[in-house]
Biotite code that builds the C-alpha atoms (Angstrom):
import biotite.structure as struc

atoms = struc.array([
    struc.Atom([91.723, -70.173, 54.757], chain_id="A", res_id=1, res_name="MET", atom_name="CA", element="C"),
    struc.Atom([87.982, -71.022, 54.030], chain_id="A", res_id=2, res_name="ALA", atom_name="CA", element="C"),
    struc.Atom([86.139, -68.558, 55.247], chain_id="A", res_id=3, res_name="SER", atom_name="CA", element="C"),
    struc.Atom([82.561, -69.246, 56.733], chain_id="A", res_id=4, res_name="THR", atom_name="CA", element="C"),
    struc.Atom([79.444, -67.421, 55.384], chain_id="A", res_id=5, res_name="SER", atom_name="CA", element="C"),
    struc.Atom([77.290, -65.152, 57.703], chain_id="A", res_id=6, res_name="PRO", atom_name="CA", element="C"),
    struc.Atom([74.461, -67.645, 56.949], chain_id="A", res_id=7, res_name="LYS", atom_name="CA", element="C"),
    struc.Atom([76.586, -70.644, 58.447], chain_id="A", res_id=8, res_name="ALA", atom_name="CA", element="C"),
    struc.Atom([77.504, -68.952, 61.210], chain_id="A", res_id=9, res_name="ASN", atom_name="CA", element="C"),
    struc.Atom([73.937, -68.192, 62.463], chain_id="A", res_id=10, res_name="THR", atom_name="CA", element="C"),
    struc.Atom([72.856, -71.982, 61.520], chain_id="A", res_id=11, res_name="ARG", atom_name="CA", element="C"),
    struc.Atom([75.854, -72.356, 63.920], chain_id="A", res_id=12, res_name="ARG", atom_name="CA", element="C"),
    struc.Atom([74.583, -70.423, 66.510], chain_id="A", res_id=13, res_name="LYS", atom_name="CA", element="C"),
    struc.Atom([71.179, -72.018, 66.344], chain_id="A", res_id=14, res_name="GLU", atom_name="CA", element="C"),
    struc.Atom([71.906, -75.511, 67.150], chain_id="A", res_id=15, res_name="ALA", atom_name="CA", element="C"),
    struc.Atom([74.113, -74.087, 69.602], chain_id="A", res_id=16, res_name="ALA", atom_name="CA", element="C"),
    struc.Atom([71.303, -72.485, 71.441], chain_id="A", res_id=17, res_name="GLU", atom_name="CA", element="C"),
    struc.Atom([69.464, -75.298, 70.438], chain_id="A", res_id=18, res_name="LEU", atom_name="CA", element="C"),
    struc.Atom([71.573, -78.034, 72.646], chain_id="A", res_id=19, res_name="VAL", atom_name="CA", element="C"),
    struc.Atom([71.745, -75.445, 75.495], chain_id="A", res_id=20, res_name="ARG", atom_name="CA", element="C"),
    struc.Atom([67.938, -75.368, 75.977], chain_id="A", res_id=21, res_name="LEU", atom_name="CA", element="C"),
    struc.Atom([67.791, -79.133, 75.582], chain_id="A", res_id=22, res_name="ASN", atom_name="CA", element="C"),
    struc.Atom([70.562, -79.677, 78.339], chain_id="A", res_id=23, res_name="ASP", atom_name="CA", element="C"),
    struc.Atom([68.569, -76.903, 80.576], chain_id="A", res_id=24, res_name="GLU", atom_name="CA", element="C"),
    struc.Atom([65.322, -78.786, 80.046], chain_id="A", res_id=25, res_name="LEU", atom_name="CA", element="C"),
    struc.Atom([66.982, -81.990, 80.978], chain_id="A", res_id=26, res_name="ILE", atom_name="CA", element="C"),
    struc.Atom([68.572, -80.749, 84.073], chain_id="A", res_id=27, res_name="ILE", atom_name="CA", element="C"),
    struc.Atom([65.572, -78.723, 85.532], chain_id="A", res_id=28, res_name="LYS", atom_name="CA", element="C"),
    struc.Atom([63.557, -81.955, 84.487], chain_id="A", res_id=29, res_name="ALA", atom_name="CA", element="C"),
    struc.Atom([66.117, -84.001, 86.850], chain_id="A", res_id=30, res_name="LEU", atom_name="CA", element="C"),
    struc.Atom([65.871, -81.539, 89.649], chain_id="A", res_id=31, res_name="CYS", atom_name="CA", element="C"),
    struc.Atom([62.911, -81.668, 90.265], chain_id="A", res_id=32, res_name="GLU", atom_name="CA", element="C"),
    struc.Atom([62.238, -85.092, 91.568], chain_id="A", res_id=33, res_name="SER", atom_name="CA", element="C"),
    struc.Atom([63.940, -87.084, 94.386], chain_id="A", res_id=34, res_name="LEU", atom_name="CA", element="C"),
    struc.Atom([65.004, -89.786, 91.952], chain_id="A", res_id=35, res_name="GLU", atom_name="CA", element="C"),
    struc.Atom([66.547, -87.241, 89.499], chain_id="A", res_id=36, res_name="GLY", atom_name="CA", element="C"),
    struc.Atom([68.476, -85.499, 92.341], chain_id="A", res_id=37, res_name="ARG", atom_name="CA", element="C"),
    struc.Atom([69.923, -88.553, 93.249], chain_id="A", res_id=38, res_name="ARG", atom_name="CA", element="C"),
    struc.Atom([71.197, -89.864, 90.527], chain_id="A", res_id=39, res_name="TRP", atom_name="CA", element="C"),
    struc.Atom([72.444, -86.377, 89.643], chain_id="A", res_id=40, res_name="LEU", atom_name="CA", element="C"),
    struc.Atom([74.737, -86.613, 93.028], chain_id="A", res_id=41, res_name="TRP", atom_name="CA", element="C"),
    struc.Atom([75.665, -90.250, 92.180], chain_id="A", res_id=42, res_name="ASN", atom_name="CA", element="C"),
    struc.Atom([77.091, -88.724, 88.583], chain_id="A", res_id=43, res_name="GLN", atom_name="CA", element="C"),
    struc.Atom([78.806, -85.831, 91.136], chain_id="A", res_id=44, res_name="LEU", atom_name="CA", element="C"),
    struc.Atom([80.280, -88.563, 93.363], chain_id="A", res_id=45, res_name="GLN", atom_name="CA", element="C"),
    struc.Atom([81.517, -90.304, 90.653], chain_id="A", res_id=46, res_name="ALA", atom_name="CA", element="C"),
    struc.Atom([83.370, -87.796, 89.042], chain_id="A", res_id=47, res_name="ALA", atom_name="CA", element="C"),
    struc.Atom([85.319, -87.337, 92.196], chain_id="A", res_id=48, res_name="GLN", atom_name="CA", element="C"),
    struc.Atom([84.964, -83.578, 91.880], chain_id="A", res_id=49, res_name="ILE", atom_name="CA", element="C"),
    struc.Atom([86.006, -82.615, 95.412], chain_id="A", res_id=50, res_name="PHE", atom_name="CA", element="C"),
    struc.Atom([88.600, -84.770, 95.205], chain_id="A", res_id=51, res_name="GLN", atom_name="CA", element="C"),
    struc.Atom([92.466, -84.245, 94.438], chain_id="A", res_id=52, res_name="SER", atom_name="CA", element="C"),
    struc.Atom([93.158, -86.266, 90.964], chain_id="A", res_id=53, res_name="SER", atom_name="CA", element="C"),
    struc.Atom([97.049, -86.090, 91.942], chain_id="A", res_id=54, res_name="GLY", atom_name="CA", element="C"),
    struc.Atom([98.701, -89.799, 91.660], chain_id="A", res_id=55, res_name="ASN", atom_name="CA", element="C"),
    struc.Atom([102.458, -90.522, 90.832], chain_id="A", res_id=56, res_name="PHE", atom_name="CA", element="C"),
    struc.Atom([100.891, -92.559, 87.532], chain_id="A", res_id=57, res_name="ASP", atom_name="CA", element="C"),
    struc.Atom([100.573, -89.415, 85.093], chain_id="A", res_id=58, res_name="HIS", atom_name="CA", element="C"),
    struc.Atom([97.968, -91.827, 82.725], chain_id="A", res_id=59, res_name="ALA", atom_name="CA", element="C"),
    struc.Atom([95.999, -92.391, 85.912], chain_id="A", res_id=60, res_name="TRP", atom_name="CA", element="C"),
    struc.Atom([95.827, -88.206, 86.771], chain_id="A", res_id=61, res_name="MET", atom_name="CA", element="C"),
    struc.Atom([94.795, -87.714, 83.416], chain_id="A", res_id=62, res_name="ALA", atom_name="CA", element="C"),
    struc.Atom([92.137, -90.227, 82.985], chain_id="A", res_id=63, res_name="TYR", atom_name="CA", element="C"),
    struc.Atom([90.720, -88.930, 86.906], chain_id="A", res_id=64, res_name="ARG", atom_name="CA", element="C"),
    struc.Atom([91.002, -85.369, 85.304], chain_id="A", res_id=65, res_name="GLU", atom_name="CA", element="C"),
    struc.Atom([88.708, -85.903, 82.144], chain_id="A", res_id=66, res_name="GLY", atom_name="CA", element="C"),
    struc.Atom([86.269, -87.788, 84.513], chain_id="A", res_id=67, res_name="LEU", atom_name="CA", element="C"),
    struc.Atom([86.736, -84.569, 86.881], chain_id="A", res_id=68, res_name="ARG", atom_name="CA", element="C"),
    struc.Atom([85.777, -81.931, 84.164], chain_id="A", res_id=69, res_name="ASN", atom_name="CA", element="C"),
    struc.Atom([82.848, -83.723, 83.335], chain_id="A", res_id=70, res_name="GLN", atom_name="CA", element="C"),
    struc.Atom([81.521, -83.653, 86.771], chain_id="A", res_id=71, res_name="GLY", atom_name="CA", element="C"),
    struc.Atom([82.666, -79.758, 87.007], chain_id="A", res_id=72, res_name="LEU", atom_name="CA", element="C"),
    struc.Atom([80.319, -79.551, 83.609], chain_id="A", res_id=73, res_name="LYS", atom_name="CA", element="C"),
    struc.Atom([77.563, -81.078, 85.305], chain_id="A", res_id=74, res_name="LEU", atom_name="CA", element="C"),
    struc.Atom([77.842, -79.327, 88.646], chain_id="A", res_id=75, res_name="LEU", atom_name="CA", element="C"),
    struc.Atom([78.236, -75.930, 86.453], chain_id="A", res_id=76, res_name="SER", atom_name="CA", element="C"),
    struc.Atom([75.080, -76.795, 84.646], chain_id="A", res_id=77, res_name="SER", atom_name="CA", element="C"),
    struc.Atom([73.182, -77.813, 87.820], chain_id="A", res_id=78, res_name="ILE", atom_name="CA", element="C"),
    struc.Atom([73.792, -74.446, 89.195], chain_id="A", res_id=79, res_name="THR", atom_name="CA", element="C"),
    struc.Atom([73.407, -72.452, 86.104], chain_id="A", res_id=80, res_name="ARG", atom_name="CA", element="C"),
    struc.Atom([70.100, -74.023, 85.644], chain_id="A", res_id=81, res_name="TYR", atom_name="CA", element="C"),
    struc.Atom([69.030, -74.550, 89.101], chain_id="A", res_id=82, res_name="CYS", atom_name="CA", element="C"),
    struc.Atom([70.803, -73.480, 91.720], chain_id="A", res_id=83, res_name="PRO", atom_name="CA", element="C"),
    struc.Atom([68.762, -74.565, 94.517], chain_id="A", res_id=84, res_name="GLU", atom_name="CA", element="C"),
    struc.Atom([68.453, -77.880, 93.816], chain_id="A", res_id=85, res_name="ALA", atom_name="CA", element="C"),
    struc.Atom([72.414, -78.727, 94.278], chain_id="A", res_id=86, res_name="TYR", atom_name="CA", element="C"),
    struc.Atom([72.240, -76.753, 97.824], chain_id="A", res_id=87, res_name="LEU", atom_name="CA", element="C"),
    struc.Atom([68.940, -79.685, 97.820], chain_id="A", res_id=88, res_name="THR", atom_name="CA", element="C"),
    struc.Atom([71.242, -82.554, 97.184], chain_id="A", res_id=89, res_name="MET", atom_name="CA", element="C"),
    struc.Atom([73.750, -81.598, 99.637], chain_id="A", res_id=90, res_name="THR", atom_name="CA", element="C"),
    struc.Atom([71.432, -81.792, 102.285], chain_id="A", res_id=91, res_name="ARG", atom_name="CA", element="C"),
    struc.Atom([69.569, -84.747, 101.387], chain_id="A", res_id=92, res_name="GLU", atom_name="CA", element="C"),
    struc.Atom([72.673, -86.381, 100.986], chain_id="A", res_id=93, res_name="ASN", atom_name="CA", element="C"),
    struc.Atom([74.667, -85.356, 103.690], chain_id="A", res_id=94, res_name="ALA", atom_name="CA", element="C"),
    struc.Atom([75.587, -87.996, 106.451], chain_id="A", res_id=95, res_name="PRO", atom_name="CA", element="C"),
    struc.Atom([73.203, -87.753, 109.635], chain_id="A", res_id=96, res_name="LYS", atom_name="CA", element="C"),
    struc.Atom([75.782, -85.915, 111.599], chain_id="A", res_id=97, res_name="HIS", atom_name="CA", element="C"),
    struc.Atom([76.172, -83.315, 110.211], chain_id="A", res_id=98, res_name="PHE", atom_name="CA", element="C"),
    struc.Atom([72.365, -82.276, 109.447], chain_id="A", res_id=99, res_name="LYS", atom_name="CA", element="C"),
    struc.Atom([71.155, -79.631, 110.174], chain_id="A", res_id=100, res_name="GLU", atom_name="CA", element="C"),
    struc.Atom([69.159, -80.371, 114.173], chain_id="A", res_id=101, res_name="PRO", atom_name="CA", element="C"),
    struc.Atom([65.136, -79.449, 114.484], chain_id="A", res_id=102, res_name="GLU", atom_name="CA", element="C"),
    struc.Atom([64.535, -76.152, 115.382], chain_id="A", res_id=103, res_name="ASP", atom_name="CA", element="C"),
    struc.Atom([63.085, -76.757, 118.756], chain_id="A", res_id=104, res_name="ASP", atom_name="CA", element="C"),
    struc.Atom([62.131, -73.131, 119.226], chain_id="A", res_id=105, res_name="ARG", atom_name="CA", element="C"),
    struc.Atom([58.794, -73.237, 117.636], chain_id="A", res_id=106, res_name="SER", atom_name="CA", element="C"),
    struc.Atom([57.365, -74.666, 120.615], chain_id="A", res_id=107, res_name="SER", atom_name="CA", element="C"),
    struc.Atom([58.140, -72.502, 122.728], chain_id="A", res_id=108, res_name="ASP", atom_name="CA", element="C"),
    struc.Atom([55.611, -69.344, 122.928], chain_id="A", res_id=109, res_name="THR", atom_name="CA", element="C"),
    struc.Atom([57.064, -67.411, 125.990], chain_id="A", res_id=110, res_name="SER", atom_name="CA", element="C"),
    struc.Atom([59.585, -65.264, 123.421], chain_id="A", res_id=111, res_name="GLY", atom_name="CA", element="C"),
    struc.Atom([61.694, -64.948, 126.252], chain_id="A", res_id=112, res_name="ASP", atom_name="CA", element="C"),
    struc.Atom([65.409, -64.895, 125.372], chain_id="A", res_id=113, res_name="ASP", atom_name="CA", element="C"),
    struc.Atom([67.126, -63.632, 128.567], chain_id="A", res_id=114, res_name="SER", atom_name="CA", element="C"),
    struc.Atom([68.996, -66.804, 129.341], chain_id="A", res_id=115, res_name="SER", atom_name="CA", element="C"),
    struc.Atom([70.500, -66.535, 125.790], chain_id="A", res_id=116, res_name="TYR", atom_name="CA", element="C"),
    struc.Atom([74.398, -65.919, 126.330], chain_id="A", res_id=117, res_name="GLY", atom_name="CA", element="C"),
    struc.Atom([73.643, -64.856, 130.314], chain_id="A", res_id=118, res_name="SER", atom_name="CA", element="C"),
    struc.Atom([75.771, -66.865, 132.688], chain_id="A", res_id=119, res_name="SER", atom_name="CA", element="C"),
    struc.Atom([74.267, -68.333, 136.207], chain_id="A", res_id=120, res_name="ASP", atom_name="CA", element="C"),
    struc.Atom([77.567, -67.188, 138.002], chain_id="A", res_id=121, res_name="ASP", atom_name="CA", element="C"),
    struc.Atom([75.215, -63.829, 139.867], chain_id="A", res_id=122, res_name="SER", atom_name="CA", element="C"),
])
């Protein structure tokens, strides 16, 4: 069994850190723009990370699990380096009927919330 020198281990760790820093810069750059977030979202959708890979065809299931694994790695990078961007992406890509309603309370200056939770049966 070949032993590795401490110098080789150090070089390997430095190379791995450079790869990690490069990945971080790329993910952060993509998350900053609408187009980048849209591209990331499309990659996550294509990987079908929130869908079952179960199938009677074992080869197809293995393929889908590999695809899903790549998507999960991407999701992990997104949530590690810019977690707020994933929340932004989900809001940007939510179906219209799931989007949050506009807050109309800002136009109400009375500040009277007495009707909240009360019934008109009195």
